[in-house]
Wavefront OBJ file of the C-alpha trace (Angstrom):
o trace
v -37.856 -30.421 -14.059
v -37.400 -33.976 -12.847
v -33.786 -35.157 -13.139
v -32.018 -38.473 -12.789
v -28.326 -38.866 -11.928
v -26.486 -42.197 -12.172
v -23.187 -42.475 -10.304
v -21.125 -45.645 -10.494
v -19.411 -45.866 -7.124
v -15.689 -46.515 -6.793
v -15.821 -49.229 -4.146
v -12.097 -48.838 -3.452
v -12.553 -45.209 -2.382
v -12.480 -44.825 1.437
v -15.297 -42.261 1.479
v -17.500 -44.524 -0.635
v -16.853 -47.319 1.854
v -17.691 -45.008 4.755
v -20.932 -43.858 3.125
v -22.044 -47.374 2.212
v -21.406 -48.537 5.780
v -23.654 -45.851 7.287
v -26.921 -44.813 5.649
v -26.898 -41.450 7.453
v -23.524 -40.682 5.871
v -24.949 -41.593 2.446
v -27.971 -39.379 3.114
v -25.745 -36.427 3.962
v -23.552 -37.095 0.925
v -26.595 -37.014 -1.322
v -27.957 -33.834 0.255
v -24.645 -32.054 -0.289
v -25.123 -32.501 -4.037
v -28.022 -30.032 -3.804
v -26.500 -27.305 -1.650
v -26.380 -25.025 -4.698
v -30.197 -24.890 -4.842
v -31.364 -25.708 -1.312
v -30.507 -29.090 0.042
v -33.773 -29.715 1.900
v -34.875 -33.185 0.809
v -38.585 -32.370 0.765
v -38.079 -29.098 -1.133
v -36.294 -30.828 -4.006
v -38.111 -34.190 -3.668
v -34.735 -35.960 -3.467
v -34.884 -39.730 -3.612
v -32.063 -42.190 -4.149
v -31.401 -45.893 -4.343
v -28.279 -48.040 -4.448
v -28.228 -50.756 -7.108
v -25.845 -53.643 -6.561
v -24.979 -55.547 -9.723
v -22.042 -57.806 -8.946
v -18.933 -55.681 -8.490
v -20.686 -52.606 -9.908
v -22.612 -50.530 -7.384
v -24.559 -47.558 -8.630
v -26.084 -44.620 -6.797
v -29.176 -43.371 -8.635
v -30.624 -40.019 -7.542
v -33.918 -38.458 -8.615
v -34.768 -34.843 -7.796
v -36.456 -31.667 -8.994
v -33.029 -30.105 -9.573
v -29.697 -31.157 -11.029
v -27.272 -32.800 -8.615
v -23.936 -30.973 -8.516
v -21.690 -33.975 -9.081
v -18.621 -31.706 -9.223
v -18.873 -31.523 -5.425
v -18.066 -35.235 -5.066
v -14.581 -36.070 -3.763
v -12.040 -36.850 -6.470
v -12.263 -40.517 -7.415
v -15.571 -41.093 -5.614
v -17.377 -41.842 -8.887
v -16.218 -43.956 -11.801
v -16.754 -42.268 -15.175
v -19.003 -41.550 -16.830
v -21.549 -39.935 -14.507
v -24.827 -39.777 -16.410
v -27.482 -37.103 -15.902
v -30.781 -36.555 -17.672
v -33.649 -34.095 -17.345
v -36.258 -35.709 -19.599
v -37.946 -37.750 -16.870
v -41.053 -35.537 -17.013
v -41.358 -36.260 -20.715
v -41.189 -39.994 -20.029
v -43.869 -39.756 -17.337
v -46.068 -37.666 -19.642
v -46.180 -40.642 -22.019
v -47.798 -42.949 -19.440
v -51.207 -44.077 -20.625
v -54.165 -45.349 -18.615
v -54.396 -49.132 -19.008
v -50.796 -49.210 -20.222
v -48.548 -51.901 -18.745
v -44.994 -50.886 -17.782
v -42.003 -52.477 -16.118
v -41.141 -51.138 -12.671
v -38.642 -51.447 -9.835
v -39.052 -50.297 -6.253
v -36.793 -50.687 -3.223
v -39.035 -50.192 -0.209
v -39.129 -50.297 3.563
v -42.221 -52.488 4.035
v -43.667 -51.919 7.506
v -46.832 -51.590 9.552
v -47.720 -49.954 12.846
v -47.474 -52.281 15.816
v -50.260 -52.393 18.396
v -47.794 -53.689 20.994
v -44.790 -51.391 20.670
v -44.443 -47.715 19.786
v -42.711 -48.215 16.457
v -43.222 -49.730 13.057
v -42.390 -53.383 12.408
v -41.147 -54.953 9.192
v -43.349 -57.230 7.115
v -41.297 -60.267 6.162
v -43.886 -62.699 4.789
v -44.416 -62.557 1.030
v -48.220 -62.362 1.352
v -47.922 -59.395 3.729
v -45.463 -57.662 1.409
v -47.792 -58.118 -1.568
v -50.750 -56.756 0.436
v -48.627 -53.733 1.415
v -47.634 -53.099 -2.196
v -51.222 -53.486 -3.413
v -52.426 -50.872 -0.901
v -49.680 -48.444 -1.874
v -50.372 -49.035 -5.567
v -54.081 -48.331 -5.202
v -53.318 -45.011 -3.511
v -50.704 -44.233 -6.172
v -52.802 -44.705 -9.287
v -51.734 -48.124 -10.531
v -52.190 -51.852 -9.995
v -49.575 -54.581 -9.682
v -49.600 -57.583 -12.000
v -48.998 -60.506 -9.595
v -48.004 -63.100 -12.204
v -44.571 -61.561 -12.817
v -43.907 -59.882 -9.469
v -40.555 -60.680 -7.852
v -39.627 -59.751 -4.283
v -35.958 -59.857 -3.280
v -34.572 -59.039 0.191
v -32.039 -56.214 0.211
v -29.134 -55.869 2.696
v -30.115 -54.292 5.994
v -29.885 -50.495 5.835
v -27.971 -49.365 8.909
v -26.452 -46.192 10.242
v -25.902 -43.871 13.172
v -27.991 -40.745 13.653
v -27.496 -38.129 16.392
v -30.783 -39.424 17.829
v -29.733 -43.074 17.827
v -29.096 -46.143 15.692
v -30.826 -46.529 12.328
v -31.961 -49.941 11.082
v -34.291 -50.512 8.136
v -35.280 -53.714 6.399
v -35.712 -53.293 2.645
v -36.972 -55.409 -0.234
v -36.726 -54.973 -3.987
v -39.980 -55.303 -5.912
v -39.784 -55.777 -9.669
v -42.321 -56.666 -12.329
v -45.022 -54.865 -14.257
v -47.728 -52.415 -13.277
v -50.863 -51.203 -15.000
v -51.554 -47.469 -14.953
v -54.985 -46.425 -13.685
v -54.432 -42.682 -13.145
v -51.393 -41.351 -15.027
v -51.325 -38.002 -13.185
v -51.384 -39.729 -9.800
v -48.609 -42.106 -10.863
v -46.472 -39.104 -11.795
v -47.045 -37.548 -8.361
v -46.073 -40.859 -6.761
v -42.854 -41.156 -8.766
v -41.848 -37.658 -7.641
v -42.841 -38.104 -3.986
v -41.832 -41.731 -3.466
v -43.509 -44.654 -1.723
v -43.343 -45.760 1.900
v -40.910 -44.930 4.698
v -37.118 -44.437 4.911
v -37.042 -42.179 1.836
v -33.994 -40.391 3.265
v -32.085 -43.675 3.363
v -32.399 -45.256 -0.056
v -36.020 -46.409 -0.138
v -39.155 -45.275 -1.937
v -37.927 -44.476 -5.460
v -40.405 -45.947 -7.947
v -38.702 -46.469 -11.293
v -40.935 -47.031 -14.300
v -39.368 -48.425 -17.430
v -40.391 -49.560 -20.858
v -43.963 -50.271 -21.857
v -44.882 -53.943 -22.126
v -48.325 -53.312 -23.560
v -50.180 -50.161 -24.548
v -53.968 -49.906 -24.951
v -55.319 -50.004 -28.513
l 1 2 3 4 5 6 7 8 9 10 11 12 13 14 15 16 17 18 19 20 21 22 23 24 25 26 27 28 29 30 31 32 33 34 35 36 37 38 39 40 41 42 43 44 45 46 47 48 49 50 51 52 53 54 55 56 57 58 59 60 61 62 63 64 65 66 67 68 69 70 71 72 73 74 75 76 77 78 79 80 81 82 83 84 85 86 87 88 89 90 91 92 93 94 95 96 97 98 99 100 101 102 103 104 105 106 107 108 109 110 111 112 113 114 115 116 117 118 119 120 121 122 123 124 125 126 127 128 129 130 131 132 133 134 135 136 137 138 139 140 141 142 143 144 145 146 147 148 149 150 151 152 153 154 155 156 157 158 159 160 161 162 163 164 165 166 167 168 169 170 171 172 173 174 175 176 177 178 179 180 181 182 183 184 185 186 187 188 189 190 191 192 193 194 195 196 197 198 199 200 201 202 203 204 205 206 207 208 209 210 211 212
């Protein structure tokens, strides 16, 4: 059962401010919503993303279990909190050669041959190449004519092992399904790195064109 939970954040709430200021705090907050089943991220395939639309900031969480939103501090979320469990049904309707709208916030990186860590890809051509490679492995292709790439605020936080810093970009446009079963696996498992910190959730929306 693949679920989706939408929480509009109360930006005046001190714990919301604390969580937004530190991605490790937000990660722990999200994991606590699944303590009733087993809050291991990999076990429940928990992914989340923060959408910023003007003064309205929304936390969207996808998982293989319902998030227990009753465990949120009083006033943390603005009503209504919306939850749905029909995501599998939506994915089951994906058709090969069908064209669908998509959004993806991703940490776009590559391995460096000079230093022992990954480096961010900041040039548009590099970001498109990265997305094309991920798409091929995930069972779909990207339609370049309507692809938009928008920088997201730096994702930062403090972990017991050190400082966290992740660059992120928002991809949006349309994709064409090649292998519907593989796309479903990708939606559940996510794309790229920093999945614990608000990246990797592939959201597929309405069909733009379906094969005849």
